[in-house]
NUTI-413744 format. One line per 10 residues: number of its first residue (from 1); their letters; for each residue z negated, x negated, y negated of N, C-alpha, C, O. Coordinates in steps of 0.1 Angstrom, whole numbers, plus 5000, padded with zeros to 4 digits. Layout:
<atoms>
NUM = A = Z,X,Y,Z,X,Y,Z,X,Y,Z,X,Y  ... .
</atoms>
This chain:
<atoms>
1 = MKCPNCGAES = 9202,8513,4139,9210,8500,4141,9201,8491,4152,9188,8490,4150  9207,8486,4161,9201,8478,4171,9198,8463,4165,9207,8457,4160  9186,8458,4166,9183,8446,4160,9189,8434,4169,9186,8433,4181  9197,8425,4163,9204,8416,4172,9195,8405,4177,9199,8396,4184  9181,8406,4172,9172,8395,4176,9163,8399,4188,9160,8391,4197  9160,8413,4187,9150,8418,4199,9157,8429,4205,9152,8434,4215  9167,8434,4200,9173,8446,4206,9167,8459,4203,9171,8469,4208  9157,8459,4195,9150,8472,4192,9158,8480,4182,9164,8474,4173  9158,8493,4184,9164,8502,4174,9156,8502,4161,9144,8504,4161  9162,8500,4150,9156,8499,4137,9164,8505,4127,9176,8506,4128 .
11 = SGAFCAECGA = 9157,8509,4115,9164,8513,4103,9158,8507,4093,9147,8503,4095  9165,8505,4081,9160,8498,4070,9166,8484,4069,9175,8480,4076  9160,8477,4061,9166,8462,4060,9160,8452,4068,9166,8441,4069  9150,8455,4075,9144,8446,4084,9138,8453,4098,9133,8464,4098  9140,8446,4108,9137,8451,4122,9121,8455,4120,9113,8447,4115  9118,8465,4125,9104,8469,4125,9096,8461,4136,9083,8460,4135  9102,8458,4146,9096,8451,4158,9092,8436,4154,9081,8432,4153  9105,8429,4151,9103,8414,4149,9106,8409,4134,9105,8397,4132  9109,8418,4125,9111,8414,4112,9124,8407,4109,9126,8403,4098  9133,8406,4118,9146,8400,4114,9154,8408,4104,9152,8421,4105 .
21 = PLKGAKCRSC = 9162,8403,4096,9169,8409,4086,9182,8417,4092,9189,8413,4101  9184,8427,4087,9194,8437,4092,9204,8439,4079,9204,8432,4070  9211,8448,4080,9222,8450,4070,9215,8454,4057,9206,8462,4057  9219,8447,4046,9214,8450,4034,9202,8443,4031,9196,8447,4020  9197,8434,4039,9183,8428,4037,9187,8416,4026,9197,8409,4026  9177,8414,4017,9177,8403,4008,9167,8392,4009,9157,8396,4015  9168,8381,4005,9159,8372,4005,9146,8375,3996,9149,8378,3984  9135,8375,3999,9124,8377,3992,9121,8367,3980,9115,8370,3970  9127,8354,3982,9123,8345,3972,9134,8344,3961,9132,8343,3949  9147,8345,3967,9158,8342,3955,9167,8356,3955,9176,8356,3947 .
31 = NAPLAVGSKF = 9165,8365,3962,9172,8380,3962,9185,8377,3967,9193,8386,3964  9190,8366,3974,9204,8365,3978,9205,8375,3992,9195,8377,4000  9217,8379,3994,9220,8387,4006,9217,8378,4018,9220,8366,4018  9211,8384,4029,9208,8377,4042,9216,8381,4052,9219,8393,4054  9222,8372,4060,9230,8375,4072,9221,8383,4082,9209,8380,4083  9227,8392,4089,9220,8399,4100,9214,8391,4110,9222,8383,4115  9202,8391,4113,9196,8383,4123,9192,8368,4119,9187,8361,4128  9195,8364,4106,9193,8351,4103,9178,8348,4102,9170,8357,4100  9174,8335,4103,9161,8332,4104,9157,8325,4090,9146,8326,4086  9167,8319,4083,9165,8313,4070,9175,8317,4060,9186,8320,4064 .
41 = CTQCGTAVTG = 9172,8318,4047,9181,8321,4037,9191,8309,4034,9187,8297,4033  9203,8313,4034,9213,8302,4032,9214,8297,4018,9220,8286,4015  9207,8305,4008,9208,8300,3995,9196,8291,3990,9198,8282,3982  9183,8295,3995,9171,8287,3991,9164,8282,4003,9155,8274,4001  9167,8286,4016,9161,8278,4028,9147,8286,4031,9140,8282,4040  9143,8297,4023,9131,8303,4027,9132,8309,4041,9142,8316,4043  9122,8308,4049,9121,8315,4061,9121,8330,4061,9114,8335,4052  9129,8337,4069,9131,8350,4068,9121,8359,4075,9119,8355,4087  9115,8369,4070,9107,8378,4077,9107,8392,4070,9108,8393,4058  9106,8401,4077,9107,8415,4072,9094,8420,4067,9093,8430,4060 .
51 = RAPAASKTPW = 9083,8413,4072,9069,8416,4069,9066,8412,4055,9070,8401,4050  9059,8420,4048,9056,8413,4033,9049,8400,4034,9040,8398,4043  9051,8392,4026,9044,8379,4027,9032,8381,4023,9028,8388,4015  9022,8371,4031,9008,8373,4029,9004,8370,4012,9008,8360,4006  8997,8379,4008,8993,8377,3993,8985,8364,3993,8977,8361,4002  8987,8357,3982,8980,8344,3979,8965,8345,3977,8960,8352,3968  8957,8338,3985,8943,8341,3981,8937,8332,3971,8925,8331,3969  8946,8325,3965,8942,8315,3954,8935,8324,3942,8924,8320,3937  8941,8334,3937,8934,8342,3926,8920,8346,3930,8910,8345,3923  8919,8350,3943,8905,8354,3946,8895,8343,3947,8883,8346,3947 .
61 = YFVGGALALL = 8899,8331,3949,8890,8319,3949,8884,8318,3935,8872,8316,3933  8895,8320,3924,8890,8320,3910,8882,8331,3907,8873,8329,3898  8884,8342,3912,8875,8354,3910,8861,8351,3916,8851,8354,3910  8861,8346,3928,8848,8344,3933,8840,8334,3926,8828,8335,3925  8847,8324,3922,8839,8313,3914,8835,8317,3901,8825,8312,3896  8843,8326,3895,8839,8332,3882,8825,8341,3882,8817,8340,3874  8825,8349,3896,8814,8357,3897,8802,8348,3900,8791,8350,3894  8803,8338,3908,8792,8329,3911,8787,8322,3898,8775,8320,3896  8796,8320,3889,8792,8313,3875,8784,8323,3867,8774,8320,3861  8790,8335,3868,8782,8346,3860,8769,8349,3865,8760,8351,3858 .
71 = LIVLIWPAVR = 8767,8349,3879,8753,8350,3884,8745,8339,3880,8733,8342,3877  8750,8327,3880,8741,8315,3877,8736,8317,3860,8724,8316,3856  8746,8321,3853,8743,8323,3838,8733,8334,3836,8725,8333,3827  8733,8344,3845,8724,8355,3843,8711,8352,3849,8701,8356,3844  8710,8346,3861,8697,8343,3866,8690,8332,3861,8678,8333,3861  8697,8320,3857,8691,8308,3853,8680,8310,3842,8669,8306,3843  8684,8318,3832,8673,8319,3820,8662,8326,3826,8651,8324,3821  8662,8335,3836,8650,8341,3842,8642,8332,3850,8630,8333,3849  8649,8322,3856,8642,8312,3864,8634,8302,3855,8622,8299,3856  8642,8298,3844,8635,8290,3835,8624,8297,3827,8614,8290,3823 .
81 = GEKGNPANDG = 8625,8310,3826,8613,8317,3818,8602,8318,3827,8591,8320,3822  8602,8316,3841,8591,8315,3850,8585,8301,3848,8572,8300,3849  8593,8292,3845,8586,8279,3846,8586,8271,3833,8581,8260,3831  8592,8277,3823,8593,8271,3811,8582,8277,3800,8571,8281,3804  8585,8277,3788,8576,8281,3777,8575,8297,3778,8584,8304,3781  8563,8302,3774,8561,8316,3774,8569,8323,3763,8575,8317,3755  8569,8337,3763,8578,8345,3754,8572,8341,3739,8560,8338,3737  8581,8342,3730,8578,8337,3717,8569,8350,3708,8573,8354,3697  8557,8353,3714,8549,8362,3707,8535,8356,3704,8526,8363,3700  8534,8343,3706,8523,8337,3702,8511,8336,3712,8500,8331,3709 .
91 = RVPIGQLQDG = 8514,8342,3724,8505,8344,3734,8508,8335,3745,8520,8333,3747  8498,8330,3753,8501,8321,3764,8495,8327,3776,8483,8330,3775  8502,8330,3787,8497,8337,3799,8486,8329,3804,8487,8317,3807  8473,8336,3805,8461,8330,3810,8463,8323,3823,8458,8312,3827  8470,8330,3831,8471,8327,3845,8479,8312,3847,8478,8306,3857  8486,8309,3836,8495,8297,3837,8493,8289,3825,8500,8291,3814  8486,8279,3826,8485,8271,3812,8496,8261,3813,8501,8256,3823  8501,8260,3799,8512,8250,3796,8507,8237,3791,8495,8235,3789  8516,8229,3790,8512,8215,3785,8505,8216,3772,8508,8223,3762  8494,8207,3771,8486,8205,3760,8493,8197,3750,8503,8191,3753 .
101 = PAGIAQGPLS = 8488,8194,3738,8494,8187,3728,8496,8172,3732,8505,8165,3726  8489,8168,3742,8490,8153,3746,8501,8153,3756,8503,8142,3761  8507,8163,3760,8518,8164,3771,8512,8164,3785,8519,8161,3795  8499,8167,3786,8493,8167,3799,8494,8180,3805,8488,8189,3800  8501,8181,3817,8503,8193,3823,8490,8199,3829,8482,8191,3835  8487,8213,3828,8476,8219,3832,8480,8229,3843,8490,8236,3842  8473,8229,3853,8475,8238,3866,8471,8252,3862,8464,8255,3853  8477,8260,3871,8474,8275,3869,8458,8278,3871,8451,8272,3879  8454,8287,3864,8440,8291,3865,8438,8301,3877,8446,8310,3879  8427,8298,3884,8425,8309,3895,8411,8315,3893,8403,8311,3885 .
111 = GSPREQADRL = 8408,8325,3901,8395,8331,3900,8396,8345,3892,8407,8349,3888  8386,8350,3890,8386,8364,3882,8388,8361,3868,8386,8350,3863  8392,8372,3860,8392,8370,3846,8382,8365,3839,8384,8358,3829  8370,8368,3843,8358,8362,3836,8356,8348,3839,8352,8340,3831  8359,8343,3852,8358,8329,3855,8369,8320,3849,8367,8308,3847  8381,8328,3847,8391,8321,3839,8388,8318,3824,8392,8308,3818  8380,8329,3819,8376,8329,3805,8365,8318,3802,8366,8311,3792  8355,8318,3811,8345,8308,3811,8351,8293,3813,8346,8284,3806  8360,8291,3822,8366,8279,3824,8374,8274,3810,8374,8262,3807  8379,8283,3805,8387,8279,3791,8375,8276,3779,8377,8267,3771 .
121 = FNRVMSERES = 8365,8284,3780,8354,8281,3770,8349,8267,3773,8347,8259,3763  8347,8265,3785,8340,8251,3788,8350,8240,3784,8346,8229,3780  8364,8243,3786,8374,8234,3782,8374,8230,3767,8374,8219,3762  8373,8243,3760,8372,8241,3745,8362,8232,3740,8363,8224,3731  8349,8236,3747,8336,8229,3742,8336,8215,3746,8332,8206,3738  8342,8212,3758,8342,8196,3762,8351,8189,3754,8347,8177,3751  8364,8194,3751,8373,8187,3742,8367,8186,3728,8370,8176,3721  8359,8195,3723,8353,8194,3710,8343,8184,3710,8341,8176,3701  8334,8183,3721,8324,8173,3721,8329,8160,3723,8323,8150,3719  8340,8159,3730,8347,8146,3732,8354,8139,3719,8359,8127,3719 .
131 = GDTARARFFL = 8355,8149,3709,8362,8145,3696,8377,8148,3695,8384,8145,3685  8382,8154,3706,8396,8157,3706,8399,8170,3701,8403,8179,3709  8397,8173,3687,8399,8186,3682,8412,8193,3684,8412,8205,3684  8423,8184,3685,8436,8189,3686,8437,8197,3699,8443,8208,3700  8431,8192,3710,8432,8197,3723,8423,8211,3723,8426,8222,3728  8412,8208,3717,8402,8220,3715,8407,8232,3709,8406,8243,3713  8415,8229,3697,8422,8240,3690,8434,8246,3699,8437,8258,3698  8439,8237,3708,8451,8242,3716,8445,8253,3726,8452,8263,3728  8435,8250,3731,8429,8260,3741,8421,8272,3736,8419,8282,3742  8417,8270,3722,8409,8279,3717,8414,8296,3716,8407,8305,3720 .
141 = PMAIQAYGGV = 8428,8297,3712,8433,8311,3713,8435,8315,3726,8435,8328,3729  8436,8306,3737,8436,8310,3751,8423,8317,3755,8422,8328,3760  8413,8308,3751,8400,8313,3755,8395,8326,3749,8388,8334,3756  8399,8328,3736,8396,8341,3728,8403,8352,3735,8397,8362,3738  8417,8350,3738,8424,8359,3745,8419,8365,3759,8419,8376,3763  8414,8353,3766,8409,8355,3781,8397,8364,3779,8397,8375,3785  8387,8361,3771,8376,8371,3769,8379,8385,3766,8373,8395,3770  8390,8386,3756,8394,8399,3753,8400,8408,3764,8401,8420,3763  8404,8401,3775,8411,8407,3786,8400,8409,3796,8404,8415,3807  8387,8405,3795,8378,8408,3806,8374,8422,3807,8373,8427,3818 .
151 = GDLDADGLYH = 8371,8429,3795,8366,8440,3796,8352,8442,3789,8350,8438,3778  8342,8448,3795,8328,8448,3790,8322,8435,3792,8321,8432,3804  8318,8427,3784,8312,8415,3785,8297,8416,3785,8291,8425,3779  8290,8408,3791,8276,8406,3792,8271,8399,3779,8279,8397,3769  8259,8396,3778,8254,8389,3766,8259,8374,3765,8261,8368,3755  8260,8368,3778,8264,8355,3777,8279,8353,3775,8283,8344,3768  8286,8363,3779,8301,8364,3776,8304,8366,3760,8312,8360,3753  8295,8376,3755,8296,8378,3741,8291,8365,3733,8297,8363,3722  8282,8358,3736,8278,8346,3731,8289,8336,3731,8292,8330,3721  8296,8335,3742,8307,8325,3742,8318,8329,3732,8323,8321,3724 .
161 = LSLLHNLNED = 8321,8343,3732,8331,8347,3724,8328,8345,3708,8337,8342,3699  8315,8347,3706,8311,8345,3692,8313,8331,3688,8319,8328,3677  8309,8322,3696,8312,8306,3693,8327,8304,3691,8331,8297,3682  8335,8311,3701,8350,8307,3699,8354,8313,3685,8361,8306,3678  8351,8325,3681,8355,8331,3669,8350,8321,3658,8357,8319,3649  8338,8317,3658,8333,8307,3649,8340,8295,3646,8343,8290,3634  8344,8289,3658,8353,8278,3659,8367,8280,3651,8372,8272,3644  8372,8292,3655,8384,8297,3649,8384,8301,3635,8395,8305,3630  8372,8300,3629,8370,8303,3614,8371,8317,3612,8374,8321,3601  8369,8325,3622,8369,8340,3621,8355,8345,3622,8350,8351,3631 .
171 = YDAALATAEG = 8348,8342,3609,8334,8344,3609,8330,8360,3609,8320,8363,3615  8338,8367,3604,8335,8382,3605,8335,8387,3620,8326,8394,3625  8345,8382,3627,8344,8385,3642,8333,8379,3649,8327,8385,3658  8330,8367,3646,8319,8360,3653,8306,8366,3648,8297,8367,3656  8304,8371,3636,8293,8377,3634,8291,8392,3640,8279,8396,3644  8301,8400,3641,8302,8412,3647,8299,8410,3662,8292,8419,3667  8304,8400,3668,8302,8399,3682,8288,8395,3684,8283,8400,3694  8282,8388,3678,8267,8382,3680,8258,8396,3677,8248,8398,3683  8262,8404,3668,8254,8417,3665,8256,8426,3676,8247,8434,3679  8266,8425,3683,8269,8433,3695,8258,8430,3706,8252,8439,3713 .
181 = ILAKSPNHLL = 8254,8417,3706,8242,8415,3715,8228,8418,3710,8219,8422,3718  8227,8417,3697,8213,8420,3690,8212,8435,3690,8201,8440,3689  8223,8442,3691,8220,8456,3692,8213,8462,3704,8207,8472,3704  8215,8454,3715,8209,8456,3727,8195,8449,3728,8185,8454,3732  8197,8437,3724,8184,8426,3726,8181,8419,3712,8185,8408,3711  8175,8426,3703,8173,8421,3690,8166,8408,3689,8166,8402,3678  8160,8403,3699,8154,8388,3699,8161,8379,3707,8156,8369,3710  8174,8382,3710,8181,8373,3719,8184,8360,3710,8189,8361,3699  8180,8349,3716,8180,8337,3708,8194,8332,3707,8197,8326,3696  8202,8332,3715,8216,8327,3716,8224,8335,3705,8232,8329,3698 .
191 = ALSAAANAAR = 8221,8348,3704,8228,8358,3696,8223,8354,3682,8231,8353,3673  8210,8352,3680,8205,8350,3666,8211,8336,3661,8214,8336,3649  8212,8326,3669,8218,8314,3665,8233,8316,3662,8237,8311,3651  8241,8323,3670,8255,8325,3668,8257,8333,3654,8266,8330,3647  8248,8344,3652,8248,8352,3640,8246,8342,3627,8252,8344,3617  8236,8333,3629,8232,8324,3618,8246,8316,3616,8251,8317,3605  8251,8310,3625,8263,8302,3623,8273,8309,3616,8280,8303,3607  8276,8321,3620,8287,8329,3614,8285,8331,3600,8294,8330,3592  8271,8335,3596,8268,8337,3582,8269,8324,3574,8274,8325,3563  8267,8313,3579,8269,8300,3572,8284,8299,3570,8289,8295,3559 .
201 = GKGDNAGARK = 8292,8302,3580,8306,8300,3578,8311,8308,3567,8320,8304,3561  8305,8320,3565,8309,8330,3555,8303,8326,3542,8306,8333,3532  8294,8315,3541,8289,8311,3528,8276,8318,3526,8270,8315,3515  8271,8327,3534,8260,8335,3534,8246,8328,3538,8240,8332,3548  8242,8318,3531,8231,8310,3535,8218,8318,3536,8209,8315,3544  8217,8329,3527,8204,8337,3527,8204,8345,3541,8193,8346,3547  8217,8351,3545,8217,8357,3556,8214,8348,3569,8208,8353,3579  8220,8335,3568,8217,8327,3579,8202,8323,3581,8197,8320,3591  8196,8322,3569,8182,8319,3570,8173,8330,3577,8164,8326,3584  8176,8343,3574,8170,8354,3580,8172,8353,3595,8162,8355,3602 .
211 = YYERFLSAYD = 8184,8350,3600,8187,8350,3614,8179,8337,3621,8173,8338,3632  8178,8327,3614,8172,8316,3619,8156,8318,3619,8150,8314,3628  8151,8325,3610,8137,8327,3609,8134,8337,3621,8124,8335,3628  8142,8347,3623,8140,8356,3634,8141,8348,3648,8135,8351,3658  8150,8338,3648,8150,8329,3660,8137,8323,3662,8132,8324,3673  8132,8315,3652,8120,8307,3654,8108,8316,3658,8099,8312,3666  8107,8328,3651,8097,8337,3653,8096,8342,3667,8085,8344,3672  8107,8344,3674,8108,8349,3686,8109,8338,3698,8108,8341,3710  8110,8326,3694,8115,8315,3703,8104,8315,3715,8108,8316,3727  8091,8314,3712,8081,8310,3722,8082,8321,3733,8082,8318,3745 .
221 = TESQQAKQEY = 8082,8333,3729,8081,8344,3738,8095,8346,3746,8096,8346,3758  8105,8347,3737,8118,8350,3742,8124,8339,3751,8132,8342,3759  8120,8328,3749,8126,8316,3757,8120,8316,3771,8125,8309,3780  8109,8323,3774,8104,8324,3786,8110,8336,3795,8106,8338,3807  8117,8343,3788,8124,8355,3796,8133,8350,3807,8141,8340,3804  8134,8357,3818,8142,8352,3829,8156,8358,3828,8161,8366,3836  8163,8352,3818,8177,8356,3816,8186,8345,3820,8185,8333,3817  8196,8349,3826,8204,8338,3832,8211,8329,3823,8214,8318,3826  8216,8335,3810,8221,8327,3801,8211,8317,3794,8215,8307,3789  8199,8320,3795,8188,8309,3790,8188,8299,3801,8188,8287,3797 .
231 = QDHGRMLLEL = 8188,8302,3812,8188,8291,3822,8201,8283,3821,8200,8270,3822  8212,8290,3820,8225,8282,3818,8225,8273,3806,8232,8263,3806  8219,8277,3796,8219,8270,3784,8205,8265,3778,8202,8264,3766  8198,8262,3788,8183,8258,3787,8183,8244,3776,8175,8244,3767  8191,8235,3779,8192,8224,3769,8196,8227,3756,8190,8222,3746  8207,8236,3754,8211,8240,3741,8200,8248,3733,8200,8247,3721  8192,8256,3740,8181,8263,3733,8173,8253,3725,8169,8257,3714  8169,8241,3730,8161,8233,3725,8168,8227,3711,8162,8224,3701  8182,8225,3714,8189,8219,3702,8190,8230,3691,8190,8226,3679  8192,8242,3695,8193,8253,3685,8180,8254,3678,8180,8257,3666 .
241 = RVEAQSFVR = 8170,8252,3684,8156,8254,3678,8155,8243,3666,8149,8245,3656  8159,8230,3670,8159,8220,3660,8168,8224,3649,8164,8222,3637  8180,8229,3652,8188,8232,3641,8183,8243,3632,8185,8242,3620  8177,8254,3638,8170,8264,3629,8158,8258,3621,8157,8261,3609  8150,8250,3627,8139,8244,3619,8145,8237,3609,8140,8238,3598  8155,8229,3610,8160,8220,3599,8165,8229,3588,8164,8225,3576  8172,8240,3591,8179,8248,3580,8167,8255,3572,8168,8255,3559  8157,8260,3578,8148,8269,3570,8138,8260,3562,8131,8265,3553  8138,8248,3564,8128,8238,3557,8132,8237,3543,8126,8230,3535 .
</atoms>
């Protein structure tokens, strides 16, 4: 059949060239018969085209929005996990300190694992000396965890760890750590003092006396040794000596 609109030979209900309705064409909106060559449906007024009407994009907008919302739901907890609280396993990432009990945000720690551990040790001790026991106890498990992640510790690191265990009232661990120093250096003054403190925490005053007596016996000679930890804790050695003398009297 020749299309009355463009003159092209066509078969079917609509012209393949211009889309005009041919014999047997029906309105795609109301299904009423269309006059050959008409441009509008006489029943509903819909514009006539033989080409399939463009599919509405509106459903895809909803699908796209739903996908975007799904991505936000999946990604947002991960983003919050990086900035929020640590996993609920009782451990605090050492490289990222969280807010303390007073709500003061602490910045991320930098440096080597040992430097991070020493920084936390100093924080615990400074808070304790200032009388803020709550904040000292807040940083205490972090400091213990940090020293545990260093690997092989030297005498100074073991001494720090023994003191932290003692503050944590884990006296068995404090004593074992101090004995780790004494196994290599039997007259180590800091280790003897730490061991005495651990024994006192356990209620073993007789054991504490023995450690203090060893401390006083070795003090004059041992304190002259060129050990870095003695230089770092020089003032403390004098205080520990007074403590030992007071206990054994």
